[in-house]
Residue, then its C-alpha position, 0 to 999 in steps of 0.5 A: m596449246n594442247a591438242p584436245l583443247h585446240a581440236s575442241l575450239r576448231a569443232a566450234g568454228p564455222s565448219g562445225a558451228l551449232p545451228a544458229a537457228s535452233p530454238v535455244a538461240p532466241l532464248l539465250a539472246a532473250l536471257i542476255v536482254h532481260r538479264a538485269r530483270l532476271l537477276r532482280e527476280a532471283f535476288r528477291i528469293l535468295r537475298s544474295q546478289h552472288l547467288a542470284e548471278e549463279v542462278v542466272e548462269d545456271a539458266a543460261v547453261k540449261l538453255c544451251e543443254a536443251e537444244g532442240v527440246v525447249e521452245a517458247d513463243h513468249p521468251a520473257p515469261f518463260l525465262s522468268r519462270l525458269v529463273r524463279n524455279l531455279a532460285i526456289d530450288r537453290a533456296r530449298r537446298l540452302k535451307r537443308e544445308r543450314l540444318w547441319a550448320g551451327s549458329a554464330e553463337e555456337a561458333e563463339r564457343v569454339p576454342m581458339p587454336c591460338a593465343c588471345p589478341l591481348e596476349r599477342l599484343e602484350q608479347r609484341e610490346m615485350v619484344g620492343v622492351v627487349m630491343r630497347t634493352l639490347a640497345t643499351l648493352p656493350p657492342r660485344t655483349r649485344f653481338a654475342f647475344l644476337r649471334h647465339r640467340l638469333d643465328g644459333m651460332p655456337q658460343k665457341d665460334i663466337a669466342e673465336y670470332l671475337g678473340v675471347s674465351r668461351t667462358l667470357v662469351n657465356f657470361m656475355v650471353r648470360d648477362a644479356t639474357k638477365a638484362c632482357r629478363d629484368s626489363i620484361d619483369g619491370y614491364c609486367g610489373r607495370t602492366r600485369a592484368p589477366c586476359p578479359d572474360g571473352a578470351r577465357r570463353h575461347g579457351t584462353p584463361g587469364r594469366d600473367p603476361r610474362r607466361g606464354r601458352e602451356g606454361v612456356g615463359v615469354m622469355g623463351m618465346i620472345l628470345s626464340r629465333r622465330g619470335f625474335v628475328a623481325a625485331a632483332s633485325t633492326l639492330l643488324a640492318a644498315p640505316a641506308w645504302a651508301t652505295a648501290p644495293r647489291r642484294v634486293v628483295a621484292f615481293d610483287w612480280g611486276i617489280v621483279e620483272t622490272l628489276l630483271g629487265l634492268g639487269v638486277v637479279p633479286a636476292g629474294v622473290a615471293e612465290a619464286d616457284e610460281y613466277d615462271h608459270w605465270v609471268g613467263e619471261p624474263a625467267l628467274p635465274p637459279g639461286v634466287a631465294d623464295v621469301g614466302l607469299r606475295l601478300e604475306p612474306n616470310l620476315e625470317a627468310v627476308a632477314r636471313l638474306k641480309p638485303d640492302l634494299i626491299v621493294i614493296t607495293p602499297q598492298l604491303e604498306a602495313l608491313e613497311p615499318t617492320l621491313a624497314r627494320i631489316a633494310p631500307t624499303l622502297n614503296l612503288a606502285i604500277f597500278a593505282a586508283e588514279g593516273d595512267v598505268w603506262g606512265r606509272a610503269r615507266q616511272v617505276a622503271l626509272t625509280l628502280a634504276e636510280a635506286t639500284g645505281r643503274p640510271e642508264a639501264g632505266a633509259r635503255l629499258l624505256a627505249a627497248t619498250d618503245a622499240a618493241i611497240a613500234a616493231a609490233r605495230p605493223r605486225v598486228a595489222p591483221l587484227a585491226g578489223r575487229p575489237l578484241y576481248l582480252a580475258s583470262f579464265v577464273d573458273a569454269r564459268h567466269v572470266r576476267v576481262y581487261g579494260r580501261g586501266a589495264l596494262f593490256d589496254a594501254v598496249l592495245a592503244r599504242l598498237g592501234l587496236s581497239n579494246a572491245f570491253s569498255g565497261p567499269a573495271t577495278f583499278w587493276g583494269f579488269a572486271t570479272f563476270g559470267l560467260e553469258h556476258l560474252a554472248a551479246p557481241a557478235d563482231a569481236r574477237l576473243l583472246i584467252f590467256e594461258p594458263v587455263p584452269p583444268e575446269a575451264r579447259e573442260t568448258m572450252a571442250h564441251g561447255p554448251l554455253w561456251r559453244r553458243l557464244p557468237m565469237v566461238e561459233a564464228g571461230r574468232v577465239g584464240l589462246l595466247a601465251p602467258v603474260w603477267s597482267f599486273g606487270g610493267l614494261v617487260s610484260a608490255m613488251r612480251f604482250a606486244r610480241v605475243l599478240a604480233d605472233f598470233a596475228a602472223t598466223p594464217d588462222a588469225a588472218k582468216g578469223d579462225v582459231r589459233g593453232 
């Protein structure tokens, strides 16, 4: 933990706590009690739940900033007037901003920066036509065409590989191109239609579907490497793995860490450069390729790796048919709307172990997890006296608190510790709300996961609302090393170790802030 932030946390502890008897403390307590009614009053003015919550948060901050200045014999009417005035100010500011904003009708007249949806659909259908045509060609002709068009392989290298003349390779590529062009001409002859009027209004005039943007022929677009790679890969991928996959691609970091825990190094991982920052361990070995975003993978990068197996989660189900053309695809979920996250994490580990031909590694991972939990249980005993809030900062004024359904909650239960948050949560097991929600519980301990955003570090150093939280005033706040909250058994073991390390510090035993 960095020194300035550590010093600021200690300054808010028992020795430097703000006086609880100041005039602001009763008002802040009253705001927590009347929060639901204050939200309704702000909503009546702003007609937006999101803006109403921001106004109530602004009111809480102003109360903390007004220490020693504001006094109110009747807190409820005072708070109503404060929230109402803040809501009116926000409404007036929004009204001024709208003077400079365009209408929805004006937005409709803004030219689209890309082709219209109809044109995109037609081009996708034409890729299918090309693929069906290529499937009818002789194997050597198809190989020469794909290697030249898809991989950019020079014709002389193809000729050397096939043991034929360069002239013959040129004829093969020419014949395949002509066959694809004829099939597209036949398709367009059956479906020729201009784009609808709506597309013309957005700057995309009606056109022959064989033509791309700026007069570029569809053949040139479809048979380019970028436009063609996903579809062409269906001819290059094996239908199933006959032996244990050696090249695995995964997008979800929970799946990635589980693979590493099984001893399988993925060939490709989504957002590989951010993995170590958020997940921490196990670290990615050098040489693992980055295959784009976790929810928007780069299909060309995936196909270039020639994987034997692709592992996805339900968030990428829409891409499963496309990915299945590249390699056999396995859809696994650690988190779901129903069921036990602990049981699913164990089942995912066993399924991945079977799919990668390492069933014994799956059994070892489960045994290691049970052993790590058992080893941590006596070490976290100093934390058993108080319920724990486990949270991550989203921004300067909002936190993500983990509760029922979270991996962390499952680990707490197995360590014999109590989760202070029992409210409704997403199926990922967390809820997001403002800092004022943490002002009510006075007997709990708050543990914040790194990394902390820069703006949130400023809140922890100087934020008046943060310094007024009872857990902060009492010094029951700690920072924990990064643990991936959406992980599996490997993250569960890491969390148990991190929590045990925190519990072993003298500060944790005394209820002070972690050093």
